[in-house]
C-alpha positions as CSV (number, residue, x, y, z in Angstrom):
1,N,0.2,-0.1,-0.1
2,E,1.2,3.6,-0.8
3,F,0.2,6.6,0.9
4,I,-0.8,9.4,-1.8
5,G,0.3,12.8,-0.8
6,D,-1.5,15.9,-0.6
7,S,-0.3,17.1,-4.0
8,L,-2.4,14.4,-5.8
9,M,-5.6,15.2,-3.8
10,S,-8.5,17.8,-4.1
11,D,-8.7,20.8,-2.1
12,P,-10.1,20.7,0.3
13,L,-9.6,17.2,1.5
14,R,-12.4,15.0,1.8
15,V,-12.5,13.1,5.3
16,A,-14.5,10.4,6.9
17,A,-15.4,10.9,10.3
18,I,-16.1,7.4,12.4
19,V,-17.6,8.1,15.6
20,T,-19.1,6.1,18.4
21,I,-21.5,8.8,19.6
22,Y,-22.4,12.3,18.8
23,H,-24.0,14.1,22.0
24,P,-23.2,17.9,23.3
25,K,-19.4,18.0,24.5
26,S,-18.8,14.6,23.2
27,H,-15.5,14.1,21.8
28,A,-17.5,13.9,18.3
29,D,-19.0,17.2,19.0
30,V,-15.7,19.2,20.0
31,I,-13.8,17.7,17.2
32,V,-16.4,17.0,14.2
33,T,-18.4,19.9,14.9
34,K,-15.5,22.2,14.2
35,Y,-15.0,21.0,10.9
36,L,-18.4,21.7,10.2
37,K,-19.0,25.2,12.0
38,G,-15.5,26.4,12.3
39,M,-13.2,26.7,15.2
40,S,-12.7,29.7,18.0
41,T,-8.8,30.4,18.8
42,D,-7.1,32.9,20.7
43,E,-6.0,34.1,17.2
44,G,-9.4,34.5,15.8
45,F,-12.3,32.2,14.5
46,L,-11.0,30.0,11.8
47,S,-12.8,28.2,9.1
48,P,-12.3,24.3,8.4
49,E,-9.8,23.8,5.8
50,I,-10.8,20.1,5.0
51,E,-14.2,18.8,4.2
52,V,-16.0,16.2,6.1
53,V,-18.0,14.2,3.3
54,S,-19.3,10.9,5.4
55,M,-20.1,9.6,8.8
56,Y,-20.4,6.5,10.4
57,L,-22.2,7.0,14.0
58,D,-22.2,3.7,16.0
59,H,-25.1,4.8,18.0
60,A,-27.5,7.6,18.7
61,L,-29.2,7.8,22.1
62,E,-31.8,10.2,23.4
63,N,-29.1,13.3,23.4
64,D,-28.1,12.8,20.0
65,I,-27.1,15.8,18.0
66,G,-25.1,14.2,15.2
67,V,-28.1,13.0,13.1
68,D,-29.6,16.8,13.0
69,L,-26.2,18.1,12.3
70,A,-25.4,16.0,9.6
71,K,-29.0,16.8,8.1
72,Q,-28.1,20.5,8.4
73,Y,-24.7,20.2,6.8
74,D,-25.6,17.7,4.1
75,L,-23.2,15.1,5.6
76,P,-24.4,11.8,4.5
77,I,-24.4,9.1,7.5
78,Y,-23.7,5.7,6.1
79,P,-24.6,2.3,8.2
80,S,-21.1,0.9,8.0
81,I,-17.5,2.0,8.3
82,R,-16.8,0.5,4.9
83,S,-19.4,2.5,3.2
84,A,-18.5,5.7,4.8
85,L,-15.0,5.2,3.7
86,H,-16.5,4.4,0.1
87,A,-18.6,7.7,0.5
88,G,-20.8,6.9,-2.3
89,E,-18.2,4.8,-4.6
90,K,-17.5,1.3,-4.7
91,E,-13.7,1.8,-3.2
92,L,-11.9,4.2,-0.9
93,N,-13.0,7.6,-1.6
94,V,-11.8,10.0,0.9
95,D,-8.4,11.3,1.5
96,A,-8.2,11.0,5.6
97,V,-10.1,9.6,8.4
98,L,-11.1,10.7,11.7
99,L,-11.4,8.1,14.2
100,V,-13.1,9.4,17.3
101,G,-14.0,6.5,19.7
102,E,-14.7,8.2,22.9
103,H,-17.9,8.2,24.9
104,G,-20.8,6.0,24.3
105,D,-22.6,3.2,25.7
106,Y,-19.8,0.4,26.0
107,P,-19.2,-1.7,29.0
108,W,-16.3,-1.7,31.4
109,N,-14.5,-4.8,31.7
110,E,-13.1,-6.5,35.0
111,R,-9.9,-4.4,35.1
112,G,-11.9,-1.1,34.8
113,R,-11.3,-0.5,31.0
114,H,-13.9,1.1,29.1
115,M,-14.3,-0.9,26.3
116,Y,-14.4,1.5,23.5
117,P,-14.5,-0.1,19.8
118,R,-11.0,1.6,18.6
119,K,-9.4,-1.4,17.3
120,Y,-12.2,-2.7,15.8
121,F,-12.8,0.7,14.0
122,F,-9.1,0.8,13.2
123,E,-9.5,-2.9,11.7
124,Q,-12.5,-2.1,9.5
125,I,-10.4,1.3,8.1
126,A,-7.3,-0.8,7.5
127,G,-9.4,-3.6,5.6
128,V,-10.8,-0.9,3.3
129,F,-7.2,0.4,2.8
130,A,-5.8,-3.2,2.2
131,E,-8.8,-3.7,-0.6
132,S,-8.1,-0.3,-2.2
133,G,-4.7,-0.8,-2.6
134,R,-4.0,2.6,-1.0
135,S,-3.7,4.3,2.4
136,V,-4.6,7.8,3.5
137,P,-4.0,9.6,7.0
138,V,-5.9,8.3,10.2
139,F,-6.3,10.4,13.3
140,N,-6.9,8.4,16.5
141,D,-8.5,10.3,19.1
142,K,-6.8,9.7,22.7
143,H,-5.1,6.4,23.4
144,F,-5.1,3.8,20.6
145,A,-7.2,1.1,22.6
146,Y,-8.0,0.1,26.1
147,D,-5.7,-2.9,25.7
148,Y,-2.0,-2.5,24.8
149,N,-2.0,-5.8,22.9
150,D,-4.8,-4.1,20.7
151,A,-2.7,-0.9,20.1
152,N,0.4,-2.7,19.3
153,W,-1.8,-4.5,16.9
154,M,-3.1,-1.3,15.3
155,W,0.6,0.0,15.3
156,K,1.8,-2.9,13.6
157,R,-0.9,-3.0,11.0
158,S,-0.3,0.7,10.1
159,K,3.3,-0.2,9.2
160,E,2.1,-2.9,7.0
161,L,0.0,-0.7,5.2
162,N,2.1,2.5,5.5
163,I,-0.8,4.2,7.3
164,P,0.3,7.9,8.4
165,L,-0.9,7.9,12.0
166,M,-1.7,10.7,14.4
167,A,-2.9,10.3,17.9
168,G,-3.3,11.4,21.5
169,S,-5.1,13.9,24.1
170,S,-5.6,17.6,23.8
171,L,-3.8,18.3,26.7
172,P,-0.3,19.1,25.3
173,L,-2.1,21.6,23.1
174,C,-3.9,23.5,26.2
175,W,-2.9,26.8,27.9
176,R,0.0,26.5,30.1
177,N,0.4,29.0,32.8
178,P,3.5,29.9,33.3
179,Y,3.9,29.3,29.4
180,V,6.9,26.7,29.4
181,E,8.1,25.1,26.4
182,Y,11.4,22.9,26.9
183,D,14.3,22.7,24.5
184,K,15.1,19.5,23.5
185,G,18.0,17.9,25.4
186,I,17.0,19.5,28.7
187,N,18.3,18.0,32.0
188,I,15.1,16.6,33.5
189,E,15.8,14.8,37.1
190,E,12.6,14.0,38.2
191,A,9.0,15.0,37.0
192,L,5.4,14.7,38.1
193,S,2.0,15.5,36.9
194,I,-1.4,16.2,38.4
195,G,-4.9,15.0,37.4
196,Y,-8.3,14.2,38.6
197,G,-11.5,12.3,37.3
198,G,-11.5,8.5,36.2
199,I,-8.6,6.6,36.5
200,E,-8.3,5.3,33.1
201,A,-9.7,8.0,31.2
202,Y,-8.6,11.1,32.8
203,G,-5.4,9.3,34.1
204,Y,-4.7,8.8,30.4
205,H,-4.6,12.5,29.9
206,A,-2.6,13.4,32.9
207,I,0.0,10.9,31.6
208,E,-0.1,12.8,28.2
209,T,0.8,16.0,30.0
210,L,3.5,14.2,31.6
211,Q,4.9,12.6,28.8
212,C,4.8,15.7,26.1
213,M,7.1,17.3,28.8
214,V,9.8,14.7,29.8
215,E,10.1,13.5,26.0
216,R,12.1,16.5,25.6
217,R,14.8,15.3,28.1
218,S,18.4,14.6,26.8
219,G,18.8,11.4,25.0
220,G,15.3,11.7,24.0
221,E,12.5,9.2,24.9
222,T,13.6,5.6,25.5
223,G,10.6,3.8,27.0
224,V,9.4,2.7,30.5
225,A,11.0,0.0,32.4
226,S,8.2,-0.3,35.3
227,V,5.0,1.1,36.7
228,Q,2.7,0.9,39.6
229,C,-0.7,2.0,40.8
230,L,-1.3,2.7,44.3
231,E,-4.7,3.8,45.9
232,G,-6.1,5.1,49.0
233,D,-4.3,5.6,52.2
234,E,-1.0,3.8,50.6
235,V,-0.8,7.2,48.2
236,W,0.0,9.3,51.1
237,R,2.1,6.6,52.9
238,A,4.3,6.4,49.3
239,G,4.9,10.2,49.7
240,E,6.0,10.1,53.5
241,D,8.4,7.1,52.3
242,G,9.9,9.2,49.5
243,R,8.5,7.1,46.9
244,W,7.1,10.3,45.2
245,P,8.4,14.0,45.4
246,K,6.3,15.8,47.7
247,D,8.0,19.2,46.6
248,L,7.2,18.6,43.1
249,A,3.5,18.1,43.9
250,T,3.5,21.4,46.2
251,A,5.1,23.0,42.9
252,A,2.2,21.7,40.4
253,L,-0.6,22.5,42.9
254,E,0.7,25.8,43.4
255,S,0.5,26.4,39.5
256,I,-3.3,25.7,39.8
257,V,-5.1,28.6,40.2
258,K,-8.8,27.1,41.3
259,K,-8.2,24.7,44.0
260,T,-10.7,23.4,46.9
261,D,-9.5,25.2,50.3
262,G,-7.6,22.7,52.6
263,T,-5.0,20.3,51.7
264,M,-4.9,17.1,49.2
265,E,-4.9,14.9,52.3
266,E,-8.2,16.3,53.7
267,N,-10.0,17.0,50.1
268,V,-9.3,13.9,48.2
269,K,-11.2,10.7,49.3
270,D,-10.0,8.5,46.5
271,P,-6.5,9.4,45.9
272,A,-4.6,7.4,43.3
273,V,-0.7,7.6,42.4
274,F,0.9,6.3,39.3
275,L,4.7,5.4,40.0
276,M,6.8,5.0,36.6
277,E,10.4,4.3,36.1
278,Y,11.9,5.0,32.6
279,K,14.6,2.7,31.2
280,D,17.0,5.6,31.1
281,G,16.7,5.9,34.9
282,L,14.0,8.9,35.2
283,K,11.3,8.5,37.8
284,A,8.0,10.1,37.4
285,T,4.7,10.2,39.0
286,T,1.4,11.1,38.4
287,L,-1.1,12.0,41.3
288,M,-5.0,11.8,40.6
289,L,-6.5,14.2,43.0
290,S,-10.2,14.2,42.3
291,G,-12.0,16.7,44.9
292,H,-8.9,19.0,45.5
293,V,-8.4,20.3,41.9
294,Q,-10.3,20.3,38.5
295,D,-7.2,21.1,36.5
296,F,-4.0,19.4,35.2
297,A,-0.5,20.4,36.2
298,Y,3.1,19.4,35.8
299,A,6.1,20.1,37.7
300,A,9.8,18.9,37.2
301,R,13.2,19.4,38.8
302,V,15.6,20.6,36.0
303,D,19.3,21.3,36.8
304,G,18.3,21.3,40.7
305,Q,15.4,23.9,40.0
306,V,11.8,23.1,40.5
307,Q,9.1,24.6,38.5
308,G,5.3,24.1,38.2
309,V,3.0,24.6,35.3
310,E,-0.7,24.5,35.1
311,F,-2.2,22.9,32.1
312,Y,-5.5,24.7,31.4
313,L,-8.5,23.4,29.7
314,Q,-11.7,25.3,28.7
315,N,-14.6,23.3,30.6
316,E,-17.3,25.2,29.1
317,G,-17.8,27.5,25.8
318,P,-16.2,26.6,22.4
319,F,-13.7,24.2,24.1
320,A,-10.7,26.0,22.1
321,H,-8.2,23.5,23.1
322,F,-9.8,21.2,20.6
323,S,-9.7,24.0,18.1
324,Y,-5.7,23.7,18.3
325,L,-6.2,19.9,18.1
326,C,-8.1,20.4,14.9
327,Q,-5.5,22.7,13.5
328,N,-2.7,20.1,13.9
329,I,-5.2,17.4,12.5
330,Q,-5.6,19.4,9.5
331,K,-1.8,20.0,8.8
332,F,-1.4,16.2,9.5
333,F,-4.0,15.4,6.8
334,K,-2.3,17.6,4.2
335,E,1.1,16.5,4.8
336,G,1.0,13.0,5.6
337,K,3.2,13.5,8.9
338,A,2.1,13.9,12.3
339,P,3.2,17.2,14.1
340,Y,4.1,15.1,17.1
341,P,5.3,11.7,17.5
342,P,2.5,9.1,17.4
343,E,4.7,6.8,19.3
344,R,4.1,9.2,22.4
345,T,0.7,7.9,22.4
346,L,1.7,4.1,21.7
347,L,3.9,4.7,24.7
348,T,1.2,6.3,27.0
349,T,-1.3,3.6,25.8
350,G,1.1,1.0,27.2
351,I,1.7,2.8,30.4
352,I,-2.0,3.2,31.2
353,D,-2.8,-0.6,30.3
354,S,-0.1,-1.6,32.7
355,L,-1.3,0.6,35.4
356,M,-4.7,-0.7,35.1
357,N,-3.2,-4.3,35.5
358,S,-1.3,-3.4,38.6
359,R,-4.5,-1.7,40.0
360,H,-6.3,-4.8,39.2
361,E,-3.7,-7.1,40.4
362,N,-3.4,-5.9,44.2
363,H,-1.5,-2.8,43.1
364,R,1.6,-4.7,42.5
365,K,4.5,-3.3,40.3
366,V,4.3,-4.3,36.9
367,E,7.6,-4.8,34.9
368,T,7.1,-3.2,31.3
369,P,10.1,-4.6,29.1
370,Y,7.5,-4.4,26.0
371,L,7.3,-0.5,26.5
372,D,10.8,-0.2,24.9
373,I,9.6,2.6,22.6
374,S,12.3,5.1,21.5
375,Y,11.6,8.2,19.5
376,S,12.6,11.8,19.5
377,S,10.2,14.8,19.9
378,Y,9.2,17.3,17.7
379,D,11.5,19.9,16.2
380,Q,8.9,22.5,15.2
381,L,6.5,23.6,17.6
382,P,2.7,22.2,17.0
383,A,-0.3,24.5,16.8
384,R,-1.1,25.5,20.3
385,P,-2.0,28.8,22.4
386,T,1.1,30.6,23.7
387,G,-0.7,32.5,26.3
388,T,-1.7,31.2,29.9
389,R,-5.5,31.8,29.4
390,P,-8.2,31.5,26.5
391,K,-8.8,35.2,24.9
392,G,-10.0,36.6,21.7
393,A,-12.1,34.6,19.8
394,S,-11.6,31.5,22.3
395,I,-14.2,33.6,24.9
396,D,-15.9,35.9,22.3
397,P,-19.5,35.7,22.8
398,A,-20.2,36.3,18.9
399,A,-17.9,33.2,18.4
400,L,-19.6,31.3,20.9
401,D,-23.0,31.8,18.8
402,I,-21.4,31.0,15.6
403,I,-20.0,27.5,17.1
């Protein structure tokens, strides 16, 4: 299979959206809708540069908005993934694919993983590419799959068919306060991120917050050697025992503007901590502190100096951090090269999968020799806000009316 680049395609690019569910504030809404209506950013309200020409909707519940939006924008909804990629023809008839397998009425398995059908969706997409004899870029929202074996299969299949991949969270593309961007080759001695919410769904976001920073360390990314998930009082005991850096936790928390009064020990009823050791010896921590914070943060010790950074998301309004994600997706679809390494998300997928195994198996330490994933971070800065808070069209009521 051969990827056919932008120069041989029509303008705007024709895109198929393969989504699980489409209700207000779902990932389908904050991504696909921006390609229908436009996107609010700090720099202004931007028109989409691609055209969504077909959609597969896995299921529509009572709060669905996707069906009506599709009618409003003359967007055909097809009954299968294959027919959506054919888009009215008898073979592949789109230039790129949006795979948004987040949210929806799917079960959790015994290990606490939400069983979104991302691997199944990708398998169908790859099948169409195989039978068509050519591949086009695919964006996979969030981690590749709830099971690392599935994610690894997807990765290998993409290599077999030469499928350009982009994936991941919107956290690396949100507002940073203070604004911090590491030069490649920085000397990170220890790092920590803070998150909140569900262990798997939001724990993954907190890990990507960490990973997008530490991957820029000296030597580049080399993979993860072991992980462990602790919960409850064991979290605080591990801190007292020096298993995670309390000074970094303090710095990260101090960067978050909005916090519940009191200490994290007082406010967090169900704490969790992820302890991660990288193959090059770097130790990293993620603290999940629901009840104390509702924002993400990062801190690190660099050349002996500690600095915390808030990673701020819009929880209402136009969710403009997804506008920046959509800008990067557009660029990827046009060029066939992801603006940041998809290996990042392969690694974070493996980390959260292994942590869920640790949690299910009496919080044991899990050795991860299979996460020997090496890569180099980006050289060109991805599209993202350079301020510390949303501004301009990101908060303009007129833009909100449009979007």
